[in-house]
C-alpha positions as CSV (number, residue, x, y, z in Angstrom):
1,M,192.6,-12.8,-115.7
2,L,192.9,-13.7,-112.1
3,G,195.7,-13.7,-109.6
4,P,196.5,-14.7,-106.0
5,E,194.7,-11.5,-104.8
6,H,191.4,-13.0,-106.0
7,V,191.5,-16.0,-103.6
8,G,188.3,-15.8,-101.5
9,R,186.4,-14.0,-104.3
10,R,183.6,-15.3,-106.5
11,V,184.9,-15.9,-110.0
12,A,183.8,-17.2,-113.4
13,V,186.3,-19.4,-115.3
14,R,186.1,-20.7,-118.9
15,I,188.1,-23.9,-119.5
16,R,189.0,-25.5,-122.8
17,L,187.9,-29.2,-122.8
18,R,190.6,-31.8,-123.6
19,D,188.2,-34.0,-125.5
20,A,186.1,-31.4,-127.2
21,R,183.1,-32.4,-129.2
22,P,181.7,-30.4,-132.1
23,G,179.7,-27.5,-130.6
24,R,181.2,-28.0,-127.1
25,R,184.7,-26.9,-126.8
26,F,184.5,-25.1,-123.4
27,T,183.0,-25.5,-120.0
28,D,182.4,-22.8,-117.4
29,V,182.9,-22.9,-113.6
30,T,181.6,-20.3,-111.3
31,G,182.2,-20.2,-107.5
32,E,184.7,-19.1,-104.8
33,L,188.4,-19.3,-105.8
34,I,190.0,-21.1,-102.9
35,E,193.5,-21.8,-104.4
36,F,195.5,-20.1,-107.1
37,G,198.7,-21.7,-108.5
38,A,200.8,-21.8,-111.6
39,E,199.5,-25.3,-112.5
40,R,196.1,-25.6,-110.9
41,W,193.3,-23.6,-109.4
42,L,190.6,-24.8,-107.0
43,V,187.1,-23.3,-107.2
44,R,184.3,-24.1,-104.7
45,S,180.9,-24.2,-106.4
46,A,177.7,-22.9,-104.8
47,A,176.8,-26.5,-104.1
48,G,180.0,-26.9,-102.1
49,A,181.9,-29.2,-104.6
50,V,185.6,-28.3,-105.1
51,V,186.5,-28.2,-108.8
52,T,190.2,-28.6,-109.8
53,V,191.0,-26.4,-112.8
54,D,194.1,-27.0,-115.0
55,A,195.6,-23.5,-115.3
56,A,196.9,-24.2,-118.8
57,A,193.4,-24.9,-120.0
58,V,191.9,-21.6,-118.8
59,V,190.9,-19.4,-121.7
60,A,189.2,-16.6,-119.7
61,A,188.6,-15.8,-116.0
62,R,187.3,-12.9,-114.1
63,P,185.9,-11.9,-110.7
64,V,182.2,-11.6,-110.5
65,P,180.0,-10.0,-107.9
66,P,178.6,-12.3,-105.1
67,K,175.1,-13.4,-105.5
68,P,172.7,-11.2,-103.5
69,V,171.7,-12.9,-100.2
70,K,168.0,-13.0,-99.6
71,F,166.7,-10.8,-96.8
72,S,165.0,-13.9,-95.3
73,E,168.3,-15.7,-95.0
74,I,169.9,-12.7,-93.3
75,I,167.0,-12.2,-90.9
76,G,166.9,-15.9,-90.1
77,L,170.6,-16.0,-89.4
78,E,170.6,-12.9,-87.3
79,R,167.8,-14.3,-85.1
80,L,169.6,-17.6,-84.6
81,L,172.9,-15.9,-83.8
82,A,171.1,-13.8,-81.2
83,E,169.7,-16.9,-79.6
84,T,173.2,-18.3,-79.2
85,W,174.6,-15.2,-77.6
86,P,171.9,-14.1,-75.1
87,A,172.0,-10.8,-73.3
88,V,171.5,-10.7,-69.5
89,E,168.6,-8.4,-70.0
90,T,166.3,-7.7,-73.0
91,G,163.5,-5.4,-73.9
92,A,161.0,-5.2,-76.7
93,L,160.3,-2.1,-78.8
94,G,158.0,-3.1,-81.6
95,G,160.0,-5.6,-83.7
96,W,163.3,-4.4,-82.2
97,V,165.1,-6.3,-79.4
98,L,167.1,-4.2,-76.9
99,R,169.9,-6.1,-75.3
100,A,172.1,-5.3,-72.3
101,A,174.8,-7.3,-70.5
102,G,176.8,-4.8,-68.4
103,G,178.8,-3.8,-71.5
104,F,180.2,-7.3,-72.1
105,T,180.5,-7.4,-75.9
106,N,178.9,-5.3,-78.5
107,R,176.5,-8.1,-79.6
108,A,174.9,-8.4,-76.1
109,N,174.7,-4.6,-75.7
110,S,173.0,-3.4,-78.8
111,V,169.6,-3.2,-80.5
112,L,168.8,-6.0,-82.9
113,A,166.8,-4.0,-85.4
114,L,165.5,-6.2,-88.3
115,T,162.1,-4.5,-88.9
116,A,160.7,-1.0,-89.3
117,P,160.2,0.8,-85.9
118,E,156.8,1.4,-84.6
119,G,155.7,5.0,-84.0
120,G,158.3,6.5,-86.3
121,I,162.1,6.7,-86.2
122,D,162.4,9.7,-83.9
123,A,160.3,8.2,-81.1
124,A,162.0,4.8,-81.5
125,V,165.5,6.2,-81.3
126,A,164.5,8.3,-78.2
127,A,163.2,5.2,-76.5
128,V,166.4,3.3,-77.3
129,E,168.5,6.1,-75.8
130,A,166.5,6.3,-72.7
131,W,166.6,2.5,-72.2
132,Y,170.3,2.3,-72.4
133,A,170.9,5.5,-70.4
134,A,168.9,3.9,-67.5
135,R,171.5,1.1,-67.5
136,G,174.5,3.3,-67.8
137,L,175.3,2.1,-71.3
138,P,175.8,3.9,-74.6
139,A,173.0,3.4,-77.1
140,K,174.1,1.1,-79.9
141,F,172.5,-0.5,-83.0
142,S,173.5,-3.7,-84.8
143,L,172.8,-3.3,-88.5
144,A,172.7,-6.3,-90.8
145,G,173.6,-5.4,-94.3
146,P,170.9,-4.5,-96.8
147,V,168.1,-5.5,-94.5
148,T,168.7,-2.4,-92.4
149,R,169.6,0.1,-95.2
150,R,166.7,2.5,-94.4
151,L,167.5,2.6,-90.7
152,E,171.2,3.0,-91.6
153,E,170.4,6.1,-93.6
154,E,168.2,7.5,-90.8
155,L,170.9,7.0,-88.1
156,D,173.6,8.4,-90.4
157,A,171.6,11.5,-90.9
158,R,171.3,11.9,-87.1
159,G,175.0,11.6,-86.5
160,W,175.4,8.0,-85.4
161,E,178.9,6.7,-86.1
162,A,179.5,3.4,-88.0
163,R,181.9,1.1,-86.2
164,M,183.4,-2.5,-86.4
165,E,182.4,-3.9,-89.7
166,T,182.0,-7.7,-89.3
167,L,181.7,-10.6,-91.7
168,V,179.2,-13.4,-91.1
169,M,180.7,-16.6,-92.6
170,V,178.9,-19.9,-93.1
171,K,179.7,-23.4,-94.1
172,A,177.8,-26.7,-94.4
173,L,178.6,-29.4,-91.8
174,D,179.2,-33.0,-92.4
175,D,179.3,-35.9,-90.0
176,T,183.1,-36.2,-89.9
177,A,184.2,-37.5,-86.5
178,Y,186.8,-35.6,-84.6
179,A,189.9,-37.4,-83.1
180,G,192.2,-34.6,-82.2
181,E,193.5,-33.3,-78.9
182,A,190.8,-30.7,-78.1
183,V,188.6,-31.6,-75.2
184,V,184.9,-30.6,-75.5
185,S,182.8,-30.0,-72.4
186,D,179.4,-28.4,-71.7
187,A,180.7,-25.7,-69.4
188,P,183.6,-23.2,-69.7
189,S,186.6,-23.6,-67.4
190,A,187.8,-20.9,-65.2
191,A,190.7,-20.3,-67.5
192,F,188.3,-20.0,-70.5
193,L,186.3,-17.4,-68.7
194,E,189.5,-15.6,-67.6
195,Q,190.7,-15.4,-71.2
196,T,187.4,-14.3,-72.7
197,G,185.8,-12.4,-69.8
198,R,187.3,-9.0,-70.5
199,G,188.0,-8.4,-66.8
200,D,184.6,-9.8,-65.7
201,P,184.6,-13.6,-65.9
202,A,181.3,-13.8,-63.9
203,L,179.5,-11.7,-66.4
204,A,181.0,-13.6,-69.2
205,A,179.7,-16.8,-67.7
206,Q,176.1,-15.4,-67.8
207,V,176.4,-14.5,-71.5
208,L,178.3,-17.6,-72.6
209,G,176.0,-20.0,-70.7
210,S,176.6,-23.7,-70.1
211,G,174.8,-27.0,-70.3
212,P,172.8,-28.4,-73.3
213,G,173.2,-26.6,-76.5
214,R,176.6,-25.2,-75.5
215,A,180.1,-26.6,-76.0
216,Y,183.6,-25.5,-75.0
217,A,186.6,-26.9,-76.8
218,E,190.0,-26.5,-75.1
219,I,193.6,-27.5,-75.8
220,R,196.0,-27.4,-73.0
221,R,199.8,-27.2,-73.1
222,G,201.9,-27.5,-70.0
223,G,198.8,-27.0,-67.8
224,A,197.9,-23.7,-69.5
225,L,194.9,-23.1,-71.8
226,A,196.6,-22.8,-75.1
227,A,193.6,-22.6,-77.4
228,R,189.8,-22.5,-77.0
229,G,186.5,-21.9,-78.7
230,R,182.8,-22.0,-77.9
231,G,179.9,-23.5,-79.9
232,A,176.2,-23.0,-79.4
233,V,173.3,-24.6,-81.4
234,A,170.1,-22.9,-82.3
235,G,167.8,-24.5,-84.9
236,D,170.0,-26.0,-87.6
237,L,172.8,-23.6,-86.9
238,L,176.1,-24.0,-84.9
239,A,177.4,-20.6,-84.0
240,V,181.2,-20.6,-83.3
241,T,182.6,-17.9,-81.1
242,N,185.5,-17.1,-78.8
243,V,188.1,-18.9,-80.9
244,G,191.6,-17.9,-79.7
245,T,195.1,-19.2,-79.2
246,L,197.9,-17.9,-76.9
247,P,200.1,-15.5,-78.9
248,E,203.2,-17.6,-78.5
249,L,201.4,-20.7,-79.8
250,R,199.8,-19.3,-82.9
251,R,200.4,-20.7,-86.4
252,Q,200.6,-24.2,-85.1
253,G,197.1,-25.3,-86.2
254,L,195.5,-25.2,-82.8
255,G,192.7,-22.9,-83.9
256,T,191.9,-25.3,-86.7
257,E,191.8,-28.1,-84.2
258,V,189.4,-26.2,-82.0
259,L,187.1,-25.5,-85.0
260,A,187.1,-29.1,-86.1
261,A,186.1,-30.3,-82.6
262,L,183.3,-27.8,-82.4
263,E,182.0,-28.6,-85.9
264,A,181.9,-32.3,-85.1
265,W,180.1,-31.6,-81.8
266,G,177.6,-29.3,-83.7
267,A,176.9,-32.0,-86.3
268,E,176.3,-34.6,-83.6
269,S,173.9,-32.1,-82.0
270,G,171.8,-31.8,-85.1
271,A,173.3,-28.7,-86.8
272,A,173.5,-28.7,-90.6
273,R,175.6,-25.6,-90.9
274,A,178.1,-23.5,-88.9
275,A,178.5,-19.7,-88.7
276,L,181.1,-17.5,-87.3
277,Q,181.6,-13.7,-87.1
278,V,184.9,-12.1,-87.7
279,E,185.9,-8.4,-87.9
280,A,186.6,-7.2,-91.5
281,D,190.1,-6.0,-90.7
282,N,191.2,-9.4,-89.3
283,A,192.7,-10.7,-92.6
284,P,194.6,-13.6,-91.1
285,A,191.5,-15.1,-89.5
286,I,189.4,-14.5,-92.6
287,G,191.9,-16.3,-94.7
288,M,192.0,-19.2,-92.3
289,Y,188.3,-19.5,-92.2
290,R,188.0,-19.4,-96.0
291,G,190.6,-22.2,-96.2
292,L,188.4,-24.3,-93.9
293,G,185.3,-23.9,-96.1
294,Y,183.6,-20.8,-94.6
295,A,182.2,-18.3,-97.1
296,E,180.9,-14.7,-96.4
297,R,177.2,-14.4,-96.5
298,Y,176.8,-10.8,-95.4
299,R,178.2,-8.1,-93.2
300,Y,177.0,-6.1,-90.3
301,H,178.3,-3.2,-88.2
302,Y,177.3,-1.0,-85.3
303,R,176.0,2.5,-85.1
304,V,176.8,4.5,-82.0
305,R,175.7,8.0,-81.1
306,L,178.6,10.5,-81.3
């Protein structure tokens, strides 16, 4: 059977029907367990519908492996996410994209490698190392789940270290209007860049961008930037990044407010789904996002030369 520890997992539940007919005594529900209680469970189906399950009617329940995500979906998402987080400088190496931004964030300073390298792995890796060395940066690969398994094995054999496992979580957007206190603008404030710039707000401004296709949600308290987040649209996707709340104001729902504002803006801008990326060891954030309807699609991590 299941327990609270299975919230967020894909499960299969068999339920005894109240008005059973001959030959049909049970029904089955498969999906993500989003709430587990003594009297009821909530399961979100693959179609997005939330099913309320009477705990007393459950006759069998178990966790099941997630459905494999198609390579085409992973590759498509990775390319859209890369569009929403542009590096200051890029280079092409066959089907690989080399990205550099003065060291600001791993995403903007790593190789997006979604295809097999041209000219063989040794020559390609040597070219990557030379390109980053010329910019005073460590060579780094971003590897997206099963799509890059062969490259993963090759880099592992060459002594490249795996770091920072990250979940890509996605949800469908609706046209719900936002009427909260977050203010959305098309350019980041100085305070936004100061909080997210990692000591270099000018460089952060180049990567984050501004204007059409970008949105910045901010909540202020007492004149200070209390909570913020960034949204960027590419294709049908809203990518949500930079969500954060001042430590002393956490657990007050401000992050949820920021997300709701960005999701409403994204839907108005033509996005049909939203995606965000969260490190695998950030359990509180993952729990919050799951509660808001986001589900893990795949994971990626980085490989860095030791």
